[in-house]
C-alpha positions in Angstrom: 78.2 96.7 28.7 80.4 98.8 26.4 80.1 102.5 26.8 80.4 104.7 23.7 82.3 107.9 23.9 79.4 110.0 22.8 77.2 108.5 25.7 75.9 111.4 27.9 76.1 111.6 31.5 72.4 111.1 32.1 72.4 108.0 29.7 75.3 106.6 31.7 73.4 107.1 34.9 70.4 105.1 33.4 72.7 102.3 32.3 74.1 101.9 35.8 70.8 102.1 37.4 69.3 99.3 35.1 72.5 97.2 35.9 71.9 97.6 39.6 68.1 96.7 39.4 69.0 93.5 37.4 71.7 92.5 39.9 69.1 92.9 42.9 66.6 91.0 40.9 69.0 88.1 40.4 69.8 88.0 44.1 66.2 87.8 45.0 65.7 84.8 42.6 68.7 83.1 44.1 67.6 83.8 47.7 63.9 82.3 46.8 65.5 79.2 45.2 67.8 78.6 48.2 64.8 78.9 50.6 62.6 76.5 48.7 65.4 74.0 48.4 65.8 74.0 52.3 69.4 75.1 52.1 70.7 76.8 55.4 70.7 80.6 55.4 74.3 82.1 55.0 76.1 83.9 57.7 76.7 87.6 57.0 80.3 88.7 56.7 81.5 91.4 59.0 84.9 92.8 59.9 84.7 90.7 63.1 84.1 87.5 61.2 86.8 88.4 58.8 89.3 89.3 61.5 93.0 88.7 60.8 94.0 85.6 62.9 96.2 86.8 65.9 98.5 84.5 67.8 97.6 86.5 71.1 94.0 85.6 71.0 93.5 83.3 74.0 90.6 82.0 76.0 90.1 83.4 79.5 90.6 79.9 81.0 94.1 79.6 79.5 96.6 78.4 82.2 99.2 81.2 81.5 96.5 83.9 81.5 95.1 82.6 84.8 98.6 82.5 86.4 99.3 86.1 85.1 96.1 87.4 86.6 96.8 85.7 89.9 100.2 87.5 90.3 99.7 90.9 88.6 99.5 94.3 90.1 95.6 94.2 90.3 95.3 90.8 91.9 94.5 92.2 95.3 91.5 94.0 93.9 90.1 91.1 92.1 90.6 88.8 95.0 88.6 91.1 97.2 91.4 91.9 99.7 91.5 95.6 98.7 88.4 97.8 98.0 89.0 100.3 95.1 89.2 103.9 96.2 89.4 106.4 93.2 90.6 109.9 93.1 89.3 111.8 90.1 90.8 115.0 88.9 91.2 116.9 85.7 93.6 119.1 83.8 94.0 122.9 84.7 91.5 125.6 83.7 88.9 123.3 82.3 85.6 124.4 80.9 82.2 123.7 82.7 81.5 120.8 80.4 84.5 118.9 81.6 83.5 119.5 85.2 80.1 118.1 84.4 81.6 115.0 82.8 83.6 114.5 86.0 80.5 114.8 88.2 78.7 112.2 86.0 81.6 109.9 86.6 81.1 110.3 90.3 77.6 108.8 89.9 79.0 105.9 88.0 82.0 104.6 89.9 81.5 103.8 93.6 83.9 105.2 96.3 85.2 107.9 94.2 86.2 111.5 95.2 86.5 114.4 92.9 89.3 117.0 93.7 90.1 120.1 91.8 93.6 120.2 90.2 94.8 123.6 91.5 97.8 123.6 89.1 99.5 120.7 91.0 101.8 118.5 88.9 101.0 114.7 88.8 104.4 114.1 90.5 103.0 115.6 93.7 99.5 114.3 93.4 100.5 110.7 93.0 102.5 110.4 96.4 99.6 112.2 98.3 97.1 109.9 96.9 99.1 106.9 97.9 99.4 108.2 101.4 95.7 108.6 101.7 94.9 105.1 100.5 93.6 105.6 97.0 94.1 102.7 94.7 93.5 104.6 91.4 94.0 108.0 90.0 91.7 109.1 87.0 92.6 112.2 85.0 90.3 113.7 82.5 92.0 116.1 80.0 90.7 118.7 77.6 92.0 120.6 74.5 90.5 123.6 73.2 87.4 123.0 75.5 86.9 119.5 74.1 87.4 116.5 76.3 90.0 114.4 74.5 91.6 111.8 76.7 91.4 109.7 80.0 94.2 108.4 82.0 93.7 105.4 84.4 96.7 105.0 86.9 96.5 102.4 89.5 98.3 102.9 92.6 100.8 102.3 93.9 102.4 99.8 91.5 100.5 100.6 88.3 99.7 99.9 85.4 98.8 103.1 83.8 96.5 103.3 80.6 96.0 106.3 78.4 92.8 106.4 76.3 91.6 108.7 73.7 88.1 110.0 74.7 85.5 110.7 72.0 81.6 110.8 71.5 81.1 112.2 75.0 77.5 112.7 76.0 76.6 114.0 79.4 73.6 112.9 81.4 71.8 116.2 81.0 72.2 115.9 77.1 70.5 112.7 76.9 66.8 112.3 76.2 66.5 109.1 78.2 67.5 111.0 81.4 64.9 113.7 81.4 62.6 111.6 83.6 65.3 110.1 85.7 66.2 112.7 88.4 68.0 110.3 90.7 70.6 107.6 90.2 71.3 105.1 93.0 75.1 106.0 93.2 75.3 104.1 96.6 74.3 100.9 94.9 77.2 98.7 93.6 76.7 98.4 89.8 76.8 95.2 87.8 79.9 95.2 85.5 79.7 93.8 81.9 82.9 93.6 79.7 82.6 92.0 76.3 84.7 91.0 73.3 88.2 91.5 74.8 90.0 88.6 73.2 93.8 89.1 73.0 96.3 89.2 75.7 96.3 93.0 75.4 92.6 93.1 75.5 92.4 91.1 78.7 94.9 93.4 80.1 93.0 96.5 79.3 89.8 94.8 80.6 91.4 94.4 84.0 92.5 98.0 84.0 89.0 99.1 83.5 87.4 96.5 85.8 89.8 97.4 88.6 88.0 100.6 89.1 84.9 98.7 90.5 84.7 96.6 93.6 84.7 92.8 93.5 80.9 92.8 94.2 80.2 94.2 90.8 81.4 91.0 89.2 78.8 88.9 91.0 75.2 88.4 89.8 73.1 91.5 89.7 70.8 92.6 92.4 67.0 93.0 91.9 67.4 96.8 91.8 70.7 97.5 90.3 72.7 99.5 87.9 74.5 98.0 84.9 77.8 99.3 83.4 79.0 98.0 80.0 82.4 98.2 78.4 81.9 96.8 74.9 84.8 96.3 72.6 84.2 96.5 69.0 87.0 97.0 66.4 89.3 98.3 69.1 86.8 101.0 70.1 85.5 100.5 73.7 81.9 101.7 74.1 80.8 102.8 77.5 77.1 102.5 78.5 75.2 102.9 82.0 71.9 101.5 82.5 69.4 101.5 85.4 66.7 98.8 85.8 64.0 98.1 88.3 62.0 94.9 88.9 58.3 95.6 89.2 55.5 93.3 90.1 52.3 94.1 88.4 48.8 92.5 89.3 46.5 91.6 86.4 42.9 90.2 86.4 42.2 87.1 84.5 38.9 87.8 82.8 38.8 84.3 80.9 37.8 82.5 84.2 34.4 82.6 85.7 35.9 83.4 89.1 38.2 86.4 88.5 41.6 85.7 89.8 44.7 88.0 90.1 48.0 86.9 88.9 51.4 88.7 89.5 53.6 89.4 86.5 57.1 90.6 87.0 58.1 93.6 84.8 61.5 95.0 84.2 61.8 98.7 83.6 65.2 99.7 82.1 66.5 103.0 80.8 70.0 104.5 80.0 71.1 107.0 82.5 74.5 108.1 81.1 77.0 109.4 80.5 78.1 107.7 77.3 81.4 107.9 75.6 83.9 106.0 73.4 87.5 105.0 74.5 90.4 104.0 72.2 93.6 102.6 73.9 96.7 104.7 73.2 99.3 103.2 75.7 99.9 101.0 78.6 102.7 102.0 81.0 104.2 100.1 83.8 104.1 101.7 87.2 102.5 105.0 87.9 102.1 107.8 85.4 105.5 109.2 84.3 105.5 111.1 81.0 109.3 111.5 80.9 110.9 108.3 82.2 108.0 105.8 82.1 108.5 102.3 80.9 105.8 101.6 78.3 104.5 98.0 78.0 102.5 98.9 74.8 102.2 102.0 72.6 99.8 102.3 69.6 101.9 102.6 66.4 100.3 102.6 62.9 103.4 101.0 61.5 103.0 97.8 63.5 99.2 97.5 63.2 99.2 98.2 59.5 96.5 99.7 57.4 94.2 96.6 57.1 90.7 97.2 58.5 90.6 93.6 59.6 93.5 93.8 62.0 92.6 94.4 65.6 94.7 94.5 68.8 92.1 94.1 71.5 
C-alpha cells in the first residue's frame, strides 16, 4: 500500500496494524483449508532444522569414532578400569558465592574433593594431584565477583577443556530446592548427554562424561539422581534432578467388594545447581597456558556470522 508523505505517524501505525490483522486472517483460512483437505501438518522450522550441513557430523556407531574412543586418553575411565577421582579448586580470593557453587558441585559429582587454592600455581597443583591418584582437576574461575569460566583438565594425559560459565544459579537460589533439604550425594547419578553430533561435540561429551563413573551410564536405579548435559546451538545446559518411585494404595469403589490396588508414582524435582557452558578451547595434555598444544580454539573468523552454523 503506497504511503503518502503527509501520512501522520498515527495513521501509519493504523495501516501497519490492519495489514498485520489481514495477514493473520489469511493464515487462519489457509490452515483451516489444509486441515479440511486432510493434508499433513507442516513441520515448524527452527535453527536446528535449518542447520548448515557439516562434514564432521557423524553417528556414534561410526567405525572411525569407535576406534578413536577405544584408544583415546579417557578409554580407561569408560571401560571401567579406572574410577574417576576429582580434585576441585578455584581461583585466588574468591567471593562466598563461588565457594557456594563449588560446594554445590560436590553434591553433584561423586568422589570429588574440594581444596582451597592457597595461592598455589597450577604447575604445582597438577603434579601433586597426579601423585595422589586424582584423574581430573576442576577449576572454577571468577572475575569481579562473577563466576565466568570452568576448566576441566583430565590427568595425567589430558585433554583439557575450557568453558565459559554463565547463568549460574545455586541450590539456595532456586525455588524448587526450598523443600529439599537433603540430596543423596552418595548415590551414583544417572548421566544423560544429548545433541552432541559432530566429532568435536563427541569429544566434548567424553570430556564431560569422564567426570562420572562408568555406572552412571547404566540404566537408572529406582531411587536415583539424574544429571543432564543438553547441547543446543553450541550452549551446553546443565540440569540436576532427583526422583523417587513411590507406591500408593488406592481403593476401587466401583466394585461391590472394595479392593485395593497399588499405583506407582514418580516424584521428581530439580535440586540444582543449574548453569550454562560454552566451549572455548580444547588443549592436548594437562593445562598449560604458555606452551600448551591446542586441539581446537573458538574463532569467530572460522565459524562465521551465520546463526545456522554450529560446531557441536
